[in-house]
mmCIF file as Biopython writes it, N, C-alpha, C and O atoms, coordinates in Angstrom:
data_model
#
loop_
_atom_site.group_PDB
_atom_site.id
_atom_site.type_symbol
_atom_site.label_atom_id
_atom_site.label_alt_id
_atom_site.label_comp_id
_atom_site.label_asym_id
_atom_site.label_entity_id
_atom_site.label_seq_id
_atom_site.pdbx_PDB_ins_code
_atom_site.Cartn_x
_atom_site.Cartn_y
_atom_site.Cartn_z
_atom_site.occupancy
_atom_site.B_iso_or_equiv
_atom_site.auth_seq_id
_atom_site.auth_asym_id
_atom_site.pdbx_PDB_model_num
ATOM 1   N N  . MET A ? 1  ? 0.846  -1.179 0.000   1.0 0.0 1  A 1 
ATOM 2   C CA . MET A ? 1  ? 0.000  0.000  0.000   1.0 0.0 1  A 1 
ATOM 3   C C  . MET A ? 1  ? 0.887  1.236  0.000   1.0 0.0 1  A 1 
ATOM 4   O O  . MET A ? 1  ? 1.780  1.379  0.835   1.0 0.0 1  A 1 
ATOM 5   N N  . LYS A ? 2  ? 0.628  2.114  -0.939  1.0 0.0 2  A 1 
ATOM 6   C CA . LYS A ? 2  ? 1.400  3.343  -1.055  1.0 0.0 2  A 1 
ATOM 7   C C  . LYS A ? 2  ? 0.832  4.387  -0.097  1.0 0.0 2  A 1 
ATOM 8   O O  . LYS A ? 2  ? -0.376 4.625  -0.070  1.0 0.0 2  A 1 
ATOM 9   N N  . LYS A ? 3  ? 1.707  5.003  0.682   1.0 0.0 3  A 1 
ATOM 10  C CA . LYS A ? 3  ? 1.264  6.018  1.636   1.0 0.0 3  A 1 
ATOM 11  C C  . LYS A ? 3  ? 1.594  7.400  1.106   1.0 0.0 3  A 1 
ATOM 12  O O  . LYS A ? 3  ? 2.632  7.615  0.481   1.0 0.0 3  A 1 
ATOM 13  N N  . ILE A ? 4  ? 0.690  8.330  1.366   1.0 0.0 4  A 1 
ATOM 14  C CA . ILE A ? 4  ? 0.889  9.728  1.016   1.0 0.0 4  A 1 
ATOM 15  C C  . ILE A ? 4  ? 0.903  10.509 2.319   1.0 0.0 4  A 1 
ATOM 16  O O  . ILE A ? 4  ? 0.024  10.337 3.163   1.0 0.0 4  A 1 
ATOM 17  N N  . ILE A ? 5  ? 1.901  11.367 2.482   1.0 0.0 5  A 1 
ATOM 18  C CA . ILE A ? 5  ? 2.015  12.169 3.697   1.0 0.0 5  A 1 
ATOM 19  C C  . ILE A ? 5  ? 1.696  13.618 3.357   1.0 0.0 5  A 1 
ATOM 20  O O  . ILE A ? 5  ? 2.246  14.180 2.410   1.0 0.0 5  A 1 
ATOM 21  N N  . ALA A ? 6  ? 0.803  14.215 4.138   1.0 0.0 6  A 1 
ATOM 22  C CA . ALA A ? 6  ? 0.455  15.623 3.966   1.0 0.0 6  A 1 
ATOM 23  C C  . ALA A ? 6  ? 1.239  16.451 4.984   1.0 0.0 6  A 1 
ATOM 24  O O  . ALA A ? 6  ? 1.281  16.123 6.170   1.0 0.0 6  A 1 
ATOM 25  N N  . ILE A ? 7  ? 1.850  17.516 4.506   1.0 0.0 7  A 1 
ATOM 26  C CA . ILE A ? 7  ? 2.627  18.400 5.370   1.0 0.0 7  A 1 
ATOM 27  C C  . ILE A ? 7  ? 1.982  19.777 5.378   1.0 0.0 7  A 1 
ATOM 28  O O  . ILE A ? 7  ? 1.914  20.447 4.348   1.0 0.0 7  A 1 
ATOM 29  N N  . ALA A ? 8  ? 1.511  20.190 6.542   1.0 0.0 8  A 1 
ATOM 30  C CA . ALA A ? 8  ? 0.959  21.540 6.693   1.0 0.0 8  A 1 
ATOM 31  C C  . ALA A ? 8  ? 2.115  22.501 6.932   1.0 0.0 8  A 1 
ATOM 32  O O  . ALA A ? 8  ? 3.072  22.166 7.630   1.0 0.0 8  A 1 
ATOM 33  N N  . GLY A ? 9  ? 2.027  23.685 6.357   1.0 0.0 9  A 1 
ATOM 34  C CA . GLY A ? 9  ? 3.095  24.666 6.527   1.0 0.0 9  A 1 
ATOM 35  C C  . GLY A ? 9  ? 4.325  24.311 5.713   1.0 0.0 9  A 1 
ATOM 36  O O  . GLY A ? 9  ? 5.450  24.582 6.132   1.0 0.0 9  A 1 
ATOM 37  N N  . ALA A ? 10 ? 4.118  23.710 4.562   1.0 0.0 10 A 1 
ATOM 38  C CA . ALA A ? 10 ? 5.217  23.192 3.753   1.0 0.0 10 A 1 
ATOM 39  C C  . ALA A ? 10 ? 6.155  24.271 3.213   1.0 0.0 10 A 1 
ATOM 40  O O  . ALA A ? 10 ? 7.282  23.957 2.831   1.0 0.0 10 A 1 
ATOM 41  N N  . THR A ? 11 ? 5.727  25.519 3.171   1.0 0.0 11 A 1 
ATOM 42  C CA . THR A ? 11 ? 6.606  26.576 2.667   1.0 0.0 11 A 1 
ATOM 43  C C  . THR A ? 11 ? 7.408  27.238 3.778   1.0 0.0 11 A 1 
ATOM 44  O O  . THR A ? 11 ? 8.244  28.102 3.514   1.0 0.0 11 A 1 
ATOM 45  N N  . GLY A ? 12 ? 7.159  26.840 5.002   1.0 0.0 12 A 1 
ATOM 46  C CA . GLY A ? 12 ? 7.903  27.401 6.120   1.0 0.0 12 A 1 
ATOM 47  C C  . GLY A ? 12 ? 9.300  26.816 6.216   1.0 0.0 12 A 1 
ATOM 48  O O  . GLY A ? 12 ? 9.653  25.907 5.465   1.0 0.0 12 A 1 
ATOM 49  N N  . ASN A ? 13 ? 10.081 27.327 7.123   1.0 0.0 13 A 1 
ATOM 50  C CA . ASN A ? 13 ? 11.466 26.886 7.292   1.0 0.0 13 A 1 
ATOM 51  C C  . ASN A ? 13 ? 11.550 25.399 7.599   1.0 0.0 13 A 1 
ATOM 52  O O  . ASN A ? 13 ? 12.262 24.666 6.913   1.0 0.0 13 A 1 
ATOM 53  N N  . LEU A ? 14 ? 10.850 24.954 8.595   1.0 0.0 14 A 1 
ATOM 54  C CA . LEU A ? 14 ? 10.892 23.539 8.983   1.0 0.0 14 A 1 
ATOM 55  C C  . LEU A ? 14 ? 10.108 22.667 8.004   1.0 0.0 14 A 1 
ATOM 56  O O  . LEU A ? 14 ? 10.560 21.582 7.637   1.0 0.0 14 A 1 
ATOM 57  N N  . GLY A ? 15 ? 8.945  23.136 7.585   1.0 0.0 15 A 1 
ATOM 58  C CA . GLY A ? 15 ? 8.102  22.366 6.678   1.0 0.0 15 A 1 
ATOM 59  C C  . GLY A ? 15 ? 8.791  22.031 5.376   1.0 0.0 15 A 1 
ATOM 60  O O  . GLY A ? 15 ? 8.668  20.910 4.881   1.0 0.0 15 A 1 
ATOM 61  N N  . SER A ? 16 ? 9.521  22.991 4.806   1.0 0.0 16 A 1 
ATOM 62  C CA . SER A ? 16 ? 10.206 22.734 3.529   1.0 0.0 16 A 1 
ATOM 63  C C  . SER A ? 16 ? 11.323 21.704 3.700   1.0 0.0 16 A 1 
ATOM 64  O O  . SER A ? 16 ? 11.585 20.915 2.792   1.0 0.0 16 A 1 
ATOM 65  N N  . LYS A ? 17 ? 11.976 21.710 4.852   1.0 0.0 17 A 1 
ATOM 66  C CA . LYS A ? 17 ? 13.018 20.714 5.112   1.0 0.0 17 A 1 
ATOM 67  C C  . LYS A ? 17 ? 12.418 19.317 5.253   1.0 0.0 17 A 1 
ATOM 68  O O  . LYS A ? 17 ? 12.992 18.334 4.785   1.0 0.0 17 A 1 
ATOM 69  N N  . ILE A ? 18 ? 11.278 19.242 5.891   1.0 0.0 18 A 1 
ATOM 70  C CA . ILE A ? 18 ? 10.596 17.957 6.044   1.0 0.0 18 A 1 
ATOM 71  C C  . ILE A ? 18 ? 10.153 17.432 4.681   1.0 0.0 18 A 1 
ATOM 72  O O  . ILE A ? 18 ? 10.350 16.257 4.372   1.0 0.0 18 A 1 
ATOM 73  N N  . VAL A ? 19 ? 9.557  18.302 3.868   1.0 0.0 19 A 1 
ATOM 74  C CA . VAL A ? 19 ? 9.118  17.895 2.535   1.0 0.0 19 A 1 
ATOM 75  C C  . VAL A ? 19 ? 10.297 17.374 1.718   1.0 0.0 19 A 1 
ATOM 76  O O  . VAL A ? 19 ? 10.207 16.304 1.115   1.0 0.0 19 A 1 
ATOM 77  N N  . ASN A ? 20 ? 11.384 18.111 1.693   1.0 0.0 20 A 1 
ATOM 78  C CA . ASN A ? 20 ? 12.549 17.694 0.908   1.0 0.0 20 A 1 
ATOM 79  C C  . ASN A ? 20 ? 13.149 16.387 1.411   1.0 0.0 20 A 1 
ATOM 80  O O  . ASN A ? 20 ? 13.591 15.562 0.612   1.0 0.0 20 A 1 
ATOM 81  N N  . ALA A ? 21 ? 13.168 16.190 2.726   1.0 0.0 21 A 1 
ATOM 82  C CA . ALA A ? 21 ? 13.699 14.948 3.286   1.0 0.0 21 A 1 
ATOM 83  C C  . ALA A ? 21 ? 12.825 13.757 2.896   1.0 0.0 21 A 1 
ATOM 84  O O  . ALA A ? 21 ? 13.337 12.687 2.565   1.0 0.0 21 A 1 
ATOM 85  N N  . LEU A ? 22 ? 11.516 13.944 2.934   1.0 0.0 22 A 1 
ATOM 86  C CA . LEU A ? 22 ? 10.610 12.862 2.548   1.0 0.0 22 A 1 
ATOM 87  C C  . LEU A ? 22 ? 10.722 12.558 1.060   1.0 0.0 22 A 1 
ATOM 88  O O  . LEU A ? 22 ? 10.720 11.392 0.666   1.0 0.0 22 A 1 
ATOM 89  N N  . LEU A ? 23 ? 10.818 13.595 0.227   1.0 0.0 23 A 1 
ATOM 90  C CA . LEU A ? 23 ? 10.969 13.376 -1.213  1.0 0.0 23 A 1 
ATOM 91  C C  . LEU A ? 23 ? 12.274 12.651 -1.539  1.0 0.0 23 A 1 
ATOM 92  O O  . LEU A ? 23 ? 12.326 11.841 -2.466  1.0 0.0 23 A 1 
ATOM 93  N N  . ALA A ? 24 ? 13.320 12.944 -0.776  1.0 0.0 24 A 1 
ATOM 94  C CA . ALA A ? 24 ? 14.600 12.261 -0.988  1.0 0.0 24 A 1 
ATOM 95  C C  . ALA A ? 24 ? 14.490 10.767 -0.695  1.0 0.0 24 A 1 
ATOM 96  O O  . ALA A ? 24 ? 15.252 9.963  -1.233  1.0 0.0 24 A 1 
ATOM 97  N N  . LYS A ? 25 ? 13.534 10.402 0.166   1.0 0.0 25 A 1 
ATOM 98  C CA . LYS A ? 25 ? 13.314 8.992  0.502   1.0 0.0 25 A 1 
ATOM 99  C C  . LYS A ? 25 ? 12.219 8.370  -0.359  1.0 0.0 25 A 1 
ATOM 100 O O  . LYS A ? 25 ? 11.715 7.288  -0.055  1.0 0.0 25 A 1 
ATOM 101 N N  . GLU A ? 26 ? 11.854 9.075  -1.449  1.0 0.0 26 A 1 
ATOM 102 C CA . GLU A ? 26 ? 10.849 8.571  -2.399  1.0 0.0 26 A 1 
ATOM 103 C C  . GLU A ? 26 ? 9.452  8.446  -1.797  1.0 0.0 26 A 1 
ATOM 104 O O  . GLU A ? 26 ? 8.652  7.633  -2.259  1.0 0.0 26 A 1 
ATOM 105 N N  . VAL A ? 27 ? 9.148  9.251  -0.762  1.0 0.0 27 A 1 
ATOM 106 C CA . VAL A ? 27 ? 7.818  9.258  -0.158  1.0 0.0 27 A 1 
ATOM 107 C C  . VAL A ? 27 ? 6.949  10.238 -0.935  1.0 0.0 27 A 1 
ATOM 108 O O  . VAL A ? 27 ? 7.405  11.318 -1.311  1.0 0.0 27 A 1 
ATOM 109 N N  . GLU A ? 28 ? 5.697  9.860  -1.174  1.0 0.0 28 A 1 
ATOM 110 C CA . GLU A ? 28 ? 4.782  10.760 -1.864  1.0 0.0 28 A 1 
ATOM 111 C C  . GLU A ? 28 ? 4.251  11.779 -0.858  1.0 0.0 28 A 1 
ATOM 112 O O  . GLU A ? 28 ? 3.739  11.409 0.198   1.0 0.0 28 A 1 
ATOM 113 N N  . VAL A ? 29 ? 4.376  13.065 -1.193  1.0 0.0 29 A 1 
ATOM 114 C CA . VAL A ? 29 ? 4.047  14.149 -0.271  1.0 0.0 29 A 1 
ATOM 115 C C  . VAL A ? 29 ? 3.036  15.091 -0.898  1.0 0.0 29 A 1 
ATOM 116 O O  . VAL A ? 29 ? 3.077  15.354 -2.100  1.0 0.0 29 A 1 
ATOM 117 N N  . ARG A ? 30 ? 2.134  15.591 -0.079  1.0 0.0 30 A 1 
ATOM 118 C CA . ARG A ? 30 ? 1.214  16.647 -0.481  1.0 0.0 30 A 1 
ATOM 119 C C  . ARG A ? 30 ? 1.488  17.844 0.429   1.0 0.0 30 A 1 
ATOM 120 O O  . ARG A ? 30 ? 1.453  17.730 1.654   1.0 0.0 30 A 1 
ATOM 121 N N  . ALA A ? 31 ? 1.758  18.976 -0.182  1.0 0.0 31 A 1 
ATOM 122 C CA . ALA A ? 31 ? 2.057  20.189 0.580   1.0 0.0 31 A 1 
ATOM 123 C C  . ALA A ? 31 ? 0.772  20.981 0.794   1.0 0.0 31 A 1 
ATOM 124 O O  . ALA A ? 31 ? 0.027  21.235 -0.153  1.0 0.0 31 A 1 
ATOM 125 N N  . ILE A ? 32 ? 0.519  21.362 2.020   1.0 0.0 32 A 1 
ATOM 126 C CA . ILE A ? 32 ? -0.651 22.173 2.354   1.0 0.0 32 A 1 
ATOM 127 C C  . ILE A ? 32 ? -0.155 23.578 2.690   1.0 0.0 32 A 1 
ATOM 128 O O  . ILE A ? 32 ? 0.635  23.765 3.616   1.0 0.0 32 A 1 
ATOM 129 N N  . VAL A ? 33 ? -0.631 24.563 1.925   1.0 0.0 33 A 1 
ATOM 130 C CA . VAL A ? 33 ? -0.212 25.949 2.131   1.0 0.0 33 A 1 
ATOM 131 C C  . VAL A ? 33 ? -1.428 26.867 2.112   1.0 0.0 33 A 1 
ATOM 132 O O  . VAL A ? 33 ? -2.477 26.512 1.574   1.0 0.0 33 A 1 
ATOM 133 N N  . ARG A ? 34 ? -1.279 28.037 2.697   1.0 0.0 34 A 1 
ATOM 134 C CA . ARG A ? 34 ? -2.347 29.029 2.674   1.0 0.0 34 A 1 
ATOM 135 C C  . ARG A ? 34 ? -2.428 29.691 1.303   1.0 0.0 34 A 1 
ATOM 136 O O  . ARG A ? 34 ? -1.420 29.805 0.606   1.0 0.0 34 A 1 
ATOM 137 N N  . LEU A ? 35 ? -3.592 30.115 0.924   1.0 0.0 35 A 1 
ATOM 138 C CA . LEU A ? 35 ? -3.762 30.817 -0.343  1.0 0.0 35 A 1 
ATOM 139 C C  . LEU A ? 35 ? -2.938 32.096 -0.386  1.0 0.0 35 A 1 
ATOM 140 O O  . LEU A ? 35 ? -2.498 32.517 -1.456  1.0 0.0 35 A 1 
ATOM 141 N N  . GLU A ? 36 ? -2.729 32.713 0.764   1.0 0.0 36 A 1 
ATOM 142 C CA . GLU A ? 36 ? -1.994 33.977 0.833   1.0 0.0 36 A 1 
ATOM 143 C C  . GLU A ? 36 ? -0.480 33.800 0.763   1.0 0.0 36 A 1 
ATOM 144 O O  . GLU A ? 36 ? 0.255  34.786 0.719   1.0 0.0 36 A 1 
ATOM 145 N N  . THR A ? 37 ? -0.013 32.568 0.752   1.0 0.0 37 A 1 
ATOM 146 C CA . THR A ? 37 ? 1.425  32.304 0.764   1.0 0.0 37 A 1 
ATOM 147 C C  . THR A ? 37 ? 2.085  32.859 -0.493  1.0 0.0 37 A 1 
ATOM 148 O O  . THR A ? 37 ? 1.592  32.671 -1.605  1.0 0.0 37 A 1 
ATOM 149 N N  . ASP A ? 38 ? 3.192  33.536 -0.300  1.0 0.0 38 A 1 
ATOM 150 C CA . ASP A ? 38 ? 3.957  34.092 -1.409  1.0 0.0 38 A 1 
ATOM 151 C C  . ASP A ? 38 ? 4.536  32.954 -2.242  1.0 0.0 38 A 1 
ATOM 152 O O  . ASP A ? 38 ? 5.225  32.083 -1.711  1.0 0.0 38 A 1 
ATOM 153 N N  . ILE A ? 39 ? 4.264  32.957 -3.522  1.0 0.0 39 A 1 
ATOM 154 C CA . ILE A ? 39 ? 4.712  31.884 -4.412  1.0 0.0 39 A 1 
ATOM 155 C C  . ILE A ? 39 ? 6.235  31.737 -4.407  1.0 0.0 39 A 1 
ATOM 156 O O  . ILE A ? 39 ? 6.749  30.649 -4.667  1.0 0.0 39 A 1 
ATOM 157 N N  . LYS A ? 40 ? 6.952  32.805 -4.119  1.0 0.0 40 A 1 
ATOM 158 C CA . LYS A ? 40 ? 8.418  32.762 -4.085  1.0 0.0 40 A 1 
ATOM 159 C C  . LYS A ? 40 ? 8.932  31.859 -2.971  1.0 0.0 40 A 1 
ATOM 160 O O  . LYS A ? 40 ? 10.054 31.357 -3.050  1.0 0.0 40 A 1 
ATOM 161 N N  . LYS A ? 41 ? 8.124  31.647 -1.936  1.0 0.0 41 A 1 
ATOM 162 C CA . LYS A ? 41 ? 8.547  30.788 -0.834  1.0 0.0 41 A 1 
ATOM 163 C C  . LYS A ? 41 ? 8.619  29.324 -1.250  1.0 0.0 41 A 1 
ATOM 164 O O  . LYS A ? 41 ? 9.244  28.515 -0.563  1.0 0.0 41 A 1 
ATOM 165 N N  . ASN A ? 42 ? 7.994  28.982 -2.353  1.0 0.0 42 A 1 
ATOM 166 C CA . ASN A ? 42 ? 7.999  27.600 -2.818  1.0 0.0 42 A 1 
ATOM 167 C C  . ASN A ? 42 ? 9.319  27.202 -3.444  1.0 0.0 42 A 1 
ATOM 168 O O  . ASN A ? 42 ? 9.542  26.020 -3.707  1.0 0.0 42 A 1 
ATOM 169 N N  . LYS A ? 43 ? 10.196 28.156 -3.690  1.0 0.0 43 A 1 
ATOM 170 C CA . LYS A ? 43 ? 11.453 27.831 -4.367  1.0 0.0 43 A 1 
ATOM 171 C C  . LYS A ? 43 ? 12.338 26.887 -3.547  1.0 0.0 43 A 1 
ATOM 172 O O  . LYS A ? 43 ? 13.186 26.197 -4.113  1.0 0.0 43 A 1 
ATOM 173 N N  . GLY A ? 44 ? 12.154 26.847 -2.227  1.0 0.0 44 A 1 
ATOM 174 C CA . GLY A ? 44 ? 12.957 25.971 -1.384  1.0 0.0 44 A 1 
ATOM 175 C C  . GLY A ? 44 ? 12.474 24.531 -1.372  1.0 0.0 44 A 1 
ATOM 176 O O  . GLY A ? 44 ? 13.126 23.654 -0.805  1.0 0.0 44 A 1 
ATOM 177 N N  . ILE A ? 45 ? 11.332 24.291 -1.999  1.0 0.0 45 A 1 
ATOM 178 C CA . ILE A ? 45 ? 10.761 22.952 -2.004  1.0 0.0 45 A 1 
ATOM 179 C C  . ILE A ? 45 ? 11.020 22.287 -3.346  1.0 0.0 45 A 1 
ATOM 180 O O  . ILE A ? 45 ? 10.693 22.820 -4.406  1.0 0.0 45 A 1 
ATOM 181 N N  . ARG A ? 46 ? 11.604 21.133 -3.266  1.0 0.0 46 A 1 
ATOM 182 C CA . ARG A ? 46 ? 11.819 20.339 -4.469  1.0 0.0 46 A 1 
ATOM 183 C C  . ARG A ? 46 ? 10.465 19.829 -4.954  1.0 0.0 46 A 1 
ATOM 184 O O  . ARG A ? 46 ? 9.606  19.478 -4.145  1.0 0.0 46 A 1 
ATOM 185 N N  . THR A ? 47 ? 10.277 19.790 -6.236  1.0 0.0 47 A 1 
ATOM 186 C CA . THR A ? 47 ? 9.008  19.280 -6.744  1.0 0.0 47 A 1 
ATOM 187 C C  . THR A ? 47 ? 9.245  18.067 -7.614  1.0 0.0 47 A 1 
ATOM 188 O O  . THR A ? 47 ? 10.247 17.969 -8.323  1.0 0.0 47 A 1 
ATOM 189 N N  . LYS A ? 48 ? 8.324  17.170 -7.546  1.0 0.0 48 A 1 
ATOM 190 C CA . LYS A ? 48 ? 8.380  15.962 -8.353  1.0 0.0 48 A 1 
ATOM 191 C C  . LYS A ? 48 ? 6.948  15.665 -8.791  1.0 0.0 48 A 1 
ATOM 192 O O  . LYS A ? 48 ? 6.060  15.486 -7.957  1.0 0.0 48 A 1 
ATOM 193 N N  . ARG A ? 49 ? 6.739  15.615 -10.067 1.0 0.0 49 A 1 
ATOM 194 C CA . ARG A ? 49 ? 5.407  15.331 -10.609 1.0 0.0 49 A 1 
ATOM 195 C C  . ARG A ? 49 ? 5.196  13.825 -10.663 1.0 0.0 49 A 1 
ATOM 196 O O  . ARG A ? 49 ? 6.072  13.082 -11.108 1.0 0.0 49 A 1 
ATOM 197 N N  . CYS A ? 50 ? 4.043  13.386 -10.213 1.0 0.0 50 A 1 
ATOM 198 C CA . CYS A ? 50 ? 3.726  11.952 -10.241 1.0 0.0 50 A 1 
ATOM 199 C C  . CYS A ? 50 ? 2.989  11.606 -11.511 1.0 0.0 50 A 1 
ATOM 200 O O  . CYS A ? 50 ? 2.634  10.446 -11.722 1.0 0.0 50 A 1 
#
């Protein structure tokens, strides 16, 4: 069974590190962010399209 992990606050300092660490381990991640979040903050998060 494939697990998906949701990370709230994924664009924050700690959240982005958690997302990147999980992606490095080939874990499927969903980032939860506020609509008001500055799109530039996403640059610290690695992205991988499934």
